[in-house]
C-alpha positions in Angstrom: 4.4 0.7 -18.6 4.1 -2.8 -17.6 8.0 -3.1 -18.5 8.7 -0.5 -15.8 9.7 -2.4 -12.6 8.4 -1.1 -9.2 8.1 -2.1 -5.6 5.0 -3.7 -4.3 3.0 -2.1 -1.5 0.0 -2.8 0.4 -2.3 0.2 1.0 -4.4 -0.2 4.2 -7.2 1.9 5.3 -10.3 1.5 7.7 -13.7 1.7 5.9 -16.3 4.0 7.7 -17.4 1.1 10.0 -13.9 0.4 11.1 -13.2 -2.7 8.8 -9.8 -3.4 7.4 -9.3 -2.7 3.6 -6.2 -3.4 1.8 -5.1 -3.1 -1.8 -1.9 -4.4 -3.6 -0.4 -1.3 -5.4 2.5 -0.8 -7.5 2.0 3.0 -8.6 3.7 4.5 -5.4 6.1 7.3 -5.3 7.9 9.7 -2.8 6.7 13.2 -3.7 8.2 15.7 -1.4 10.6 15.8 1.3 9.2 19.1 3.1 6.6 18.3 4.0 7.2 14.5 3.5 4.6 13.4 1.0 4.1 10.2 -0.8 1.4 9.3 -3.5 -0.4 6.1 -4.4 -2.8 5.8 -7.5 -5.9 3.9 -7.0 -8.4 2.9 -9.8 -11.7 4.4 -9.2 -13.3 1.1 -9.8 -11.5 -0.7 -6.9 -13.6 -1.7 -3.9 -11.7 0.5 -1.5 -11.4 3.7 -3.7 -14.4 5.6 -1.9 -12.9 4.7 1.4 -9.9 7.0 0.8 -12.2 10.1 0.8 -13.4 9.5 4.5 -10.3 8.0 5.8 -8.4 9.6 8.9 -5.2 7.9 7.9 -3.8 5.1 5.6 -0.6 3.2 5.5 1.7 1.7 3.0 3.8 -1.5 3.7 6.3 -2.2 1.0 6.3 -6.0 0.8 9.1 -8.6 1.2 9.6 -11.2 -1.5 8.3 -13.9 1.0 5.1 -11.8 1.2 3.8 -12.8 -2.3 0.8 -14.6 -0.8 -0.2 -11.3 0.9 0.2 -9.4 -2.2 -1.9 -11.9 -4.1 -4.6 -11.8 -1.4 -4.9 -8.0 -1.5 -4.9 -8.0 -5.2 -8.0 -10.2 -5.7 -11.4 -8.8 -7.1 -13.9 -8.0 -4.5 -17.0 -5.8 -4.2 -17.4 -2.5 -2.0 -18.1 -3.5 1.4 -16.2 -6.8 1.2 -14.3 -7.9 4.3 -10.6 -8.5 4.4 -9.1 -10.8 6.9 -5.4 -10.2 7.2 -5.2 -12.3 10.3 -2.7 -14.9 8.7 0.0 -12.1 8.3 2.1 -10.6 11.2 0.8 -7.0 11.6 0.2 -4.0 13.9 -2.1 -1.1 14.1 -1.1 2.4 13.7 -2.2 5.5 15.5 -5.4 5.9 13.2 -6.1 2.1 13.4 -5.0 0.8 9.9 -2.5 -2.2 9.5 1.2 -2.4 8.9 2.5 -5.6 8.1 5.6 -6.2 10.1 7.3 -8.6 7.7 7.6 -5.7 5.2 10.7 -4.1 4.1 9.5 -0.5 4.8 6.2 1.2 5.6 5.0 4.7 6.1 1.9 5.9 8.0 0.1 8.8 6.3 -2.7 11.3 7.0 -4.5 12.6 4.0 -3.2 15.5 2.2 -4.8 15.8 -1.3 -6.8 13.6 -3.6 -6.4 14.3 -7.2 -8.7 13.2 -9.9 -6.6 11.5 -12.8 -8.7 9.8 -15.4 -9.7 6.3 -14.3 -7.5 6.7 -11.1 -7.4 8.9 -8.1 -4.2 10.0 -6.9 -4.0 9.9 -3.0 -1.3 11.9 -1.7 -0.5 11.4 2.0 1.7 13.4 4.5 4.0 10.9 6.2 3.8 11.1 10.0 5.6 8.0 10.8 8.1 5.6 9.2 7.9 2.1 10.7 10.8 1.2 12.8 9.9 -2.4 13.5 9.7 -4.2 10.2 11.8 -7.6 9.8 11.6 -7.9 5.8 15.1 -7.9 3.9 14.3 -8.6 0.3 11.8 -6.5 -1.6 9.0 -7.9 -3.7 9.3 -6.4 -7.4 6.6 -6.2 -10.0 7.4 -6.1 -13.7 5.7 -7.3 -16.9 2.8 -8.5 -14.9 4.8 -10.7 -12.8 6.5 -10.7 -9.2 10.1 -11.0 -8.8 12.9 -10.4 -6.2 15.9 -8.4 -7.0 18.8 -10.0 -8.6 22.5 -9.3 -8.3 23.5 -5.7 -8.5 24.6 -4.3 -11.9 28.0 -2.7 -11.8 
């Protein structure tokens, strides 16, 4: 599956004491139009996994190619309860308080819909309550073969 190209998103949520948690994810998909649902797959041993079970909401910011440092920051290993400091990147808060990074190419704000046990992952399904209208990114960040890229020329 490493050869399958995908967009890069940053999943953000607030932990039970209100701290920002973010995780770089590539297993993201649109799931349904009615109701509008998206899914994201999170490994069970990731530091923020259990936070998804108590979150009032979460967001996905689809990162722009110039946000590679942000993707790397949120992909680093850390322990449960670790603090994330996203102050270096332009962002705003959603209705439920989680971050949307305004330099991204797209973002959705979600409320929990369903959590599905899937081996060493949990599939978090969220109902989209808002699509961010205020993002400035133009070129998406792409992940393939364990590396990051920006899209090339269109294939015709």
